[in-house]
TIGU-465893 format. One record per residue (C-alpha): x, y, z; residue number from 1. Coordinates in Angstrom, 1 decimal. Layout:
! residues N
+--------+--------+--------+-----+
!     c1 !     c2 !     c3 !  nr !
+--------+--------+--------+-----+
!      X !      Y !      Z ! NUM !
...
+--------+--------+--------+-----+
This chain:
! residues 295
+--------+--------+--------+-----+
!     c1 !     c2 !     c3 !  nr !
+--------+--------+--------+-----+
!    0.0 !    0.0 !    0.0 !   1 !
!    1.4 !    3.4 !   -1.0 !   2 !
!    1.9 !    6.3 !    1.3 !   3 !
!   -0.9 !    8.1 !   -0.5 !   4 !
!   -3.3 !    5.3 !    0.2 !   5 !
!   -2.1 !    5.2 !    3.8 !   6 !
!   -2.5 !    8.9 !    4.3 !   7 !
!   -6.2 !    8.8 !    5.4 !   8 !
!   -5.4 !    6.2 !    8.0 !   9 !
!   -2.4 !    8.1 !    9.3 !  10 !
!   -4.5 !   11.2 !    9.6 !  11 !
!   -7.2 !    9.3 !   11.5 !  12 !
!   -4.6 !    7.9 !   13.8 !  13 !
!   -3.0 !   11.3 !   14.4 !  14 !
!   -6.4 !   12.9 !   15.2 !  15 !
!   -7.2 !   10.1 !   17.6 !  16 !
!   -3.9 !   10.4 !   19.3 !  17 !
!   -4.2 !   14.1 !   19.5 !  18 !
!   -7.7 !   13.8 !   21.1 !  19 !
!   -6.4 !   11.3 !   23.6 !  20 !
!   -3.4 !   13.4 !   24.5 !  21 !
!   -5.8 !   16.4 !   24.9 !  22 !
!   -7.8 !   14.6 !   27.6 !  23 !
!   -6.9 !   15.6 !   31.1 !  24 !
!   -6.8 !   13.9 !   34.4 !  25 !
!   -9.0 !   16.0 !   36.6 !  26 !
!   -9.3 !   15.3 !   40.3 !  27 !
!  -11.8 !   16.5 !   42.9 !  28 !
!  -10.4 !   16.2 !   46.4 !  29 !
!  -13.3 !   16.7 !   48.8 !  30 !
!  -13.0 !   17.0 !   52.6 !  31 !
!  -16.0 !   16.2 !   54.7 !  32 !
!  -17.4 !   16.8 !   58.2 !  33 !
!  -16.0 !   20.3 !   58.8 !  34 !
!  -17.8 !   21.5 !   61.9 !  35 !
!  -17.9 !   18.4 !   64.0 !  36 !
!  -14.7 !   19.3 !   65.8 !  37 !
!  -12.4 !   22.3 !   66.3 !  38 !
!   -9.7 !   19.9 !   65.0 !  39 !
!  -11.4 !   19.5 !   61.7 !  40 !
!  -11.6 !   23.3 !   61.4 !  41 !
!   -7.9 !   23.6 !   62.0 !  42 !
!   -7.4 !   21.5 !   58.9 !  43 !
!   -9.5 !   23.6 !   56.6 !  44 !
!   -7.1 !   26.3 !   55.7 !  45 !
!   -3.9 !   24.1 !   55.3 !  46 !
!   -5.9 !   21.5 !   53.3 !  47 !
!   -7.2 !   24.2 !   50.9 !  48 !
!   -4.3 !   26.6 !   50.8 !  49 !
!   -1.2 !   24.4 !   51.3 !  50 !
!   -2.6 !   21.1 !   50.1 !  51 !
!   -4.7 !   19.5 !   47.4 !  52 !
!   -8.2 !   19.8 !   48.7 !  53 !
!  -10.5 !   21.5 !   46.2 !  54 !
!  -13.9 !   21.2 !   47.9 !  55 !
!  -15.3 !   20.9 !   51.4 !  56 !
!  -18.6 !   19.9 !   53.1 !  57 !
!  -19.9 !   21.5 !   56.3 !  58 !
!  -21.6 !   19.4 !   58.9 !  59 !
!  -24.2 !   21.9 !   60.0 !  60 !
!  -25.4 !   20.3 !   63.3 !  61 !
!  -21.8 !   19.9 !   64.4 !  62 !
!  -20.9 !   21.7 !   67.7 !  63 !
!  -18.1 !   23.6 !   65.9 !  64 !
!  -20.1 !   24.6 !   62.9 !  65 !
!  -20.3 !   28.3 !   63.8 !  66 !
!  -16.5 !   28.4 !   63.6 !  67 !
!  -16.6 !   26.6 !   60.3 !  68 !
!  -18.9 !   29.2 !   58.9 !  69 !
!  -16.7 !   32.0 !   60.1 !  70 !
!  -13.6 !   30.5 !   58.5 !  71 !
!  -15.4 !   29.8 !   55.2 !  72 !
!  -16.8 !   33.3 !   55.0 !  73 !
!  -13.3 !   34.6 !   55.0 !  74 !
!  -12.5 !   32.6 !   51.9 !  75 !
!  -15.3 !   33.2 !   49.3 !  76 !
!  -13.3 !   31.5 !   46.5 !  77 !
!  -13.4 !   28.1 !   48.2 !  78 !
!  -15.8 !   25.5 !   46.9 !  79 !
!  -17.9 !   24.7 !   49.9 !  80 !
!  -21.2 !   22.7 !   50.3 !  81 !
!  -23.6 !   21.3 !   52.9 !  82 !
!  -23.1 !   17.8 !   54.2 !  83 !
!  -26.6 !   16.6 !   54.7 !  84 !
!  -26.6 !   15.0 !   58.2 !  85 !
!  -29.2 !   12.6 !   59.5 !  86 !
!  -26.9 !   10.5 !   61.6 !  87 !
!  -24.5 !   11.0 !   64.5 !  88 !
!  -21.9 !    8.3 !   64.6 !  89 !
!  -19.5 !    8.9 !   67.5 !  90 !
!  -20.0 !    7.5 !   71.0 !  91 !
!  -18.5 !   10.4 !   72.9 !  92 !
!  -19.5 !   13.3 !   70.5 !  93 !
!  -23.2 !   13.4 !   69.7 !  94 !
!  -25.3 !   16.1 !   67.9 !  95 !
!  -29.0 !   16.6 !   67.6 !  96 !
!  -30.9 !   17.4 !   64.4 !  97 !
!  -31.0 !   21.1 !   63.3 !  98 !
!  -34.8 !   20.6 !   62.8 !  99 !
!  -37.0 !   20.4 !   65.9 ! 100 !
!  -36.8 !   16.9 !   67.5 ! 101 !
!  -40.5 !   16.6 !   67.7 ! 102 !
!  -40.8 !   17.0 !   64.0 ! 103 !
!  -38.3 !   14.1 !   63.2 ! 104 !
!  -38.9 !   11.4 !   65.8 ! 105 !
!  -37.9 !    8.5 !   63.5 ! 106 !
!  -34.4 !    9.9 !   63.2 ! 107 !
!  -33.8 !   10.7 !   66.9 ! 108 !
!  -32.3 !    8.0 !   69.2 ! 109 !
!  -33.4 !    7.5 !   72.8 ! 110 !
!  -30.5 !    9.8 !   74.0 ! 111 !
!  -32.0 !   12.7 !   72.1 ! 112 !
!  -29.4 !   12.9 !   69.4 ! 113 !
!  -29.4 !   11.5 !   65.9 ! 114 !
!  -29.1 !    7.8 !   65.5 ! 115 !
!  -25.5 !    6.5 !   64.9 ! 116 !
!  -23.7 !    3.2 !   64.3 ! 117 !
!  -22.0 !    3.6 !   67.6 ! 118 !
!  -25.1 !    4.5 !   69.6 ! 119 !
!  -25.6 !    2.7 !   72.9 ! 120 !
!  -23.8 !   -0.5 !   74.0 ! 121 !
!  -25.4 !   -2.9 !   73.3 ! 122 !
!  -27.3 !   -2.1 !   70.1 ! 123 !
!  -31.1 !   -2.4 !   70.3 ! 124 !
!  -32.5 !   -5.9 !   69.7 ! 125 !
!  -34.3 !   -4.7 !   66.5 ! 126 !
!  -31.2 !   -3.2 !   64.9 ! 127 !
!  -31.6 !   -3.6 !   61.1 ! 128 !
!  -29.3 !   -5.9 !   59.2 ! 129 !
!  -28.8 !   -3.6 !   56.1 ! 130 !
!  -26.1 !   -1.5 !   57.7 ! 131 !
!  -28.4 !    1.5 !   58.4 ! 132 !
!  -28.1 !    3.1 !   61.9 ! 133 !
!  -31.8 !    3.5 !   62.6 ! 134 !
!  -33.8 !    1.2 !   64.8 ! 135 !
!  -36.6 !    1.5 !   62.2 ! 136 !
!  -36.7 !    2.9 !   58.7 ! 137 !
!  -36.7 !    6.8 !   58.8 ! 138 !
!  -39.7 !    8.7 !   57.5 ! 139 !
!  -38.7 !   10.3 !   54.2 ! 140 !
!  -40.6 !   13.5 !   55.0 ! 141 !
!  -38.8 !   13.8 !   58.3 ! 142 !
!  -35.5 !   13.2 !   56.5 ! 143 !
!  -36.4 !   16.0 !   54.2 ! 144 !
!  -37.1 !   18.2 !   57.2 ! 145 !
!  -33.7 !   17.6 !   58.6 ! 146 !
!  -31.9 !   18.1 !   55.3 ! 147 !
!  -33.9 !   21.3 !   54.6 ! 148 !
!  -33.0 !   22.6 !   58.0 ! 149 !
!  -29.3 !   21.8 !   57.3 ! 150 !
!  -29.4 !   23.7 !   54.1 ! 151 !
!  -31.2 !   26.8 !   55.3 ! 152 !
!  -29.2 !   27.0 !   58.5 ! 153 !
!  -25.9 !   27.1 !   56.6 ! 154 !
!  -24.5 !   30.6 !   57.3 ! 155 !
!  -22.8 !   30.8 !   54.0 ! 156 !
!  -25.7 !   29.5 !   52.0 ! 157 !
!  -25.1 !   31.9 !   49.1 ! 158 !
!  -21.7 !   30.4 !   48.6 ! 159 !
!  -22.8 !   26.8 !   48.7 ! 160 !
!  -22.6 !   25.0 !   45.3 ! 161 !
!  -23.3 !   21.5 !   46.4 ! 162 !
!  -24.8 !   19.1 !   48.8 ! 163 !
!  -23.6 !   15.6 !   49.7 ! 164 !
!  -24.6 !   12.9 !   52.2 ! 165 !
!  -23.0 !   12.3 !   55.6 ! 166 !
!  -22.1 !    8.6 !   55.8 ! 167 !
!  -24.0 !    8.2 !   52.5 ! 168 !
!  -27.3 !    8.0 !   54.4 ! 169 !
!  -29.3 !   10.8 !   52.7 ! 170 !
!  -28.2 !    9.3 !   49.4 ! 171 !
!  -29.5 !    5.8 !   50.1 ! 172 !
!  -31.9 !    4.5 !   47.5 ! 173 !
!  -35.0 !    5.3 !   49.6 ! 174 !
!  -33.9 !    8.8 !   50.5 ! 175 !
!  -32.1 !   10.0 !   47.4 ! 176 !
!  -35.3 !   11.4 !   45.9 ! 177 !
!  -35.6 !   13.7 !   48.9 ! 178 !
!  -32.0 !   14.9 !   48.4 ! 179 !
!  -32.5 !   15.4 !   44.6 ! 180 !
!  -35.7 !   17.4 !   45.3 ! 181 !
!  -33.9 !   19.8 !   47.7 ! 182 !
!  -30.9 !   20.1 !   45.3 ! 183 !
!  -33.2 !   21.1 !   42.5 ! 184 !
!  -35.1 !   23.6 !   44.7 ! 185 !
!  -31.9 !   25.3 !   46.0 ! 186 !
!  -30.0 !   24.9 !   42.6 ! 187 !
!  -27.2 !   22.8 !   44.0 ! 188 !
!  -25.1 !   20.0 !   42.6 ! 189 !
!  -25.0 !   16.6 !   44.4 ! 190 !
!  -21.5 !   15.2 !   45.0 ! 191 !
!  -20.8 !   11.4 !   45.1 ! 192 !
!  -23.6 !   10.1 !   42.9 ! 193 !
!  -21.9 !   10.6 !   39.5 ! 194 !
!  -23.8 !   13.8 !   38.6 ! 195 !
!  -20.7 !   15.3 !   37.0 ! 196 !
!  -19.5 !   12.1 !   35.4 ! 197 !
!  -16.9 !   11.6 !   38.1 ! 198 !
!  -15.4 !    8.2 !   39.0 ! 199 !
!  -14.8 !    7.7 !   42.7 ! 200 !
!  -11.7 !    6.1 !   44.2 ! 201 !
!  -10.6 !    5.3 !   47.7 ! 202 !
!   -7.2 !    4.5 !   49.1 ! 203 !
!   -6.0 !    1.1 !   50.4 ! 204 !
!   -3.1 !    2.0 !   52.7 ! 205 !
!   -0.9 !   -0.7 !   54.3 ! 206 !
!   -0.8 !    1.3 !   57.5 ! 207 !
!   -2.9 !    4.2 !   59.0 ! 208 !
!    0.2 !    6.3 !   59.3 ! 209 !
!    1.1 !    9.5 !   57.3 ! 210 !
!    3.8 !    7.4 !   55.5 ! 211 !
!    1.3 !    4.7 !   54.7 ! 212 !
!   -1.4 !    7.1 !   53.5 ! 213 !
!    1.1 !    9.0 !   51.4 ! 214 !
!    2.4 !    5.9 !   49.7 ! 215 !
!   -1.2 !    4.8 !   48.9 ! 216 !
!   -2.1 !    8.2 !   47.4 ! 217 !
!    1.1 !    8.4 !   45.3 ! 218 !
!    0.4 !    4.9 !   43.9 ! 219 !
!   -3.2 !    5.8 !   43.1 ! 220 !
!   -2.2 !    9.1 !   41.4 ! 221 !
!    0.5 !    7.4 !   39.3 ! 222 !
!   -2.1 !    5.0 !   37.9 ! 223 !
!   -4.9 !    7.5 !   37.0 ! 224 !
!   -5.9 !    7.6 !   33.4 ! 225 !
!   -7.6 !   10.6 !   31.7 ! 226 !
!  -11.0 !   11.4 !   33.2 ! 227 !
!  -12.7 !   13.1 !   36.2 ! 228 !
!  -12.2 !   11.5 !   39.6 ! 229 !
!  -13.5 !   12.1 !   43.1 ! 230 !
!  -11.5 !   11.3 !   46.2 ! 231 !
!  -13.1 !   12.0 !   49.6 ! 232 !
!  -11.3 !   12.2 !   52.9 ! 233 !
!  -11.6 !   13.7 !   56.3 ! 234 !
!   -8.5 !   15.8 !   57.1 ! 235 !
!   -8.3 !   16.4 !   60.8 ! 236 !
!   -5.7 !   16.5 !   63.5 ! 237 !
!   -4.9 !   17.4 !   67.2 ! 238 !
!   -5.6 !   15.4 !   70.4 ! 239 !
!   -9.2 !   16.5 !   70.4 ! 240 !
!   -9.9 !   14.0 !   67.6 ! 241 !
!   -8.5 !   11.2 !   69.6 ! 242 !
!  -10.9 !   12.0 !   72.5 ! 243 !
!  -13.8 !   11.8 !   70.0 ! 244 !
!  -12.7 !    8.6 !   68.4 ! 245 !
!  -13.8 !    5.9 !   70.9 ! 246 !
!  -15.7 !    3.8 !   68.4 ! 247 !
!  -12.8 !    1.7 !   66.9 ! 248 !
!   -9.7 !    2.0 !   69.1 ! 249 !
!   -8.5 !    5.3 !   67.7 ! 250 !
!   -8.4 !    3.9 !   64.1 ! 251 !
!  -10.3 !    6.8 !   62.6 ! 252 !
!   -8.2 !    9.4 !   64.4 ! 253 !
!   -5.1 !    7.8 !   62.9 ! 254 !
!   -6.6 !    7.7 !   59.4 ! 255 !
!   -7.9 !   11.3 !   59.5 ! 256 !
!   -4.7 !   12.9 !   60.8 ! 257 !
!   -2.8 !   10.9 !   58.2 ! 258 !
!   -5.1 !   12.2 !   55.4 ! 259 !
!   -4.2 !   15.8 !   56.3 ! 260 !
!   -0.5 !   14.9 !   56.3 ! 261 !
!   -0.7 !   13.2 !   52.9 ! 262 !
!   -2.8 !   16.0 !   51.3 ! 263 !
!   -0.2 !   18.6 !   52.3 ! 264 !
!    2.9 !   16.5 !   51.5 ! 265 !
!    5.3 !   18.1 !   49.0 ! 266 !
!    5.8 !   14.7 !   47.2 ! 267 !
!    2.1 !   14.3 !   46.7 ! 268 !
!    1.8 !   17.9 !   45.3 ! 269 !
!    4.9 !   17.3 !   43.1 ! 270 !
!    3.3 !   14.1 !   41.7 ! 271 !
!    0.2 !   15.9 !   40.7 ! 272 !
!    2.3 !   18.6 !   38.9 ! 273 !
!    4.4 !   15.9 !   37.2 ! 274 !
!    1.3 !   14.1 !   35.9 ! 275 !
!   -0.5 !   17.4 !   35.0 ! 276 !
!   -3.4 !   16.5 !   37.2 ! 277 !
!   -5.9 !   19.3 !   37.2 ! 278 !
!   -7.3 !   19.9 !   40.7 ! 279 !
!  -10.9 !   20.6 !   40.2 ! 280 !
!  -13.3 !   22.3 !   42.6 ! 281 !
!  -16.9 !   21.1 !   42.4 ! 282 !
!  -18.2 !   24.7 !   42.0 ! 283 !
!  -16.5 !   24.8 !   38.6 ! 284 !
!  -18.6 !   21.8 !   37.5 ! 285 !
!  -22.0 !   23.3 !   38.2 ! 286 !
!  -23.8 !   26.1 !   36.4 ! 287 !
!  -25.8 !   28.1 !   38.9 ! 288 !
!  -27.5 !   30.0 !   36.1 ! 289 !
!  -28.9 !   26.9 !   34.4 ! 290 !
!  -29.0 !   24.9 !   37.7 ! 291 !
!  -27.3 !   22.0 !   35.9 ! 292 !
!  -23.9 !   20.3 !   35.7 ! 293 !
!  -21.5 !   21.8 !   33.1 ! 294 !
!  -20.7 !   19.4 !   30.3 ! 295 !
+--------+--------+--------+-----+
């Protein structure tokens, strides 16, 4: 076959290669639960300004939410959203619903706080087998009431571009329609359900140490192919977190402090630059004028 006859195939291959090379690796790094401790709030600025976090979610009923809102207000360019919270998972740190307890009885545990996986040793005899924390299935209208109260109580509501689901509970199959309804009403994107075409990945670290978390993150970043990805973590530190974490022998305290160390590690940041990974805030993916994801 002559070069002339080959030319169309060569041009087709060149165009395909060019398109493939033009594709980017884009990464959303979302931090969750800001407002549940002062320790998490101390991680906000370094994770955004000196690390790789591109978006954050605020836990409105958290005891330190007022501080979270104050910090966020000082940084209007941050991509921040509301972490819809219908559970309270820690044994030693509990929070009630933002909505009136009398209006949401199916979501309130006997101690007056939201149900959580760690509530009450031992667990109630009728504890469900599907992994949900509630003694009985929550009423969807009551779940909507809590989520609506979370959204409207957020002090930086004008800045919020997204909602997502604490522990995934408000995005469970039976409750997702409620979350979608509120997102549409308030013109918000929903993170973690693939609305933006993102693929989610998580880390499998050999140890829950900063070195172990960094090694796992570097390995994952080195393997990423062109596309949009979402990685969710909970950057936190200080002894306060270890006082909160009584559920699993300090395991989560180790993981969360290691996440902050990994996200701000120079080698991790250098790897992202080397691979031309585009750190992407969620607010850049949602069109507030059209109330729809940008495509």
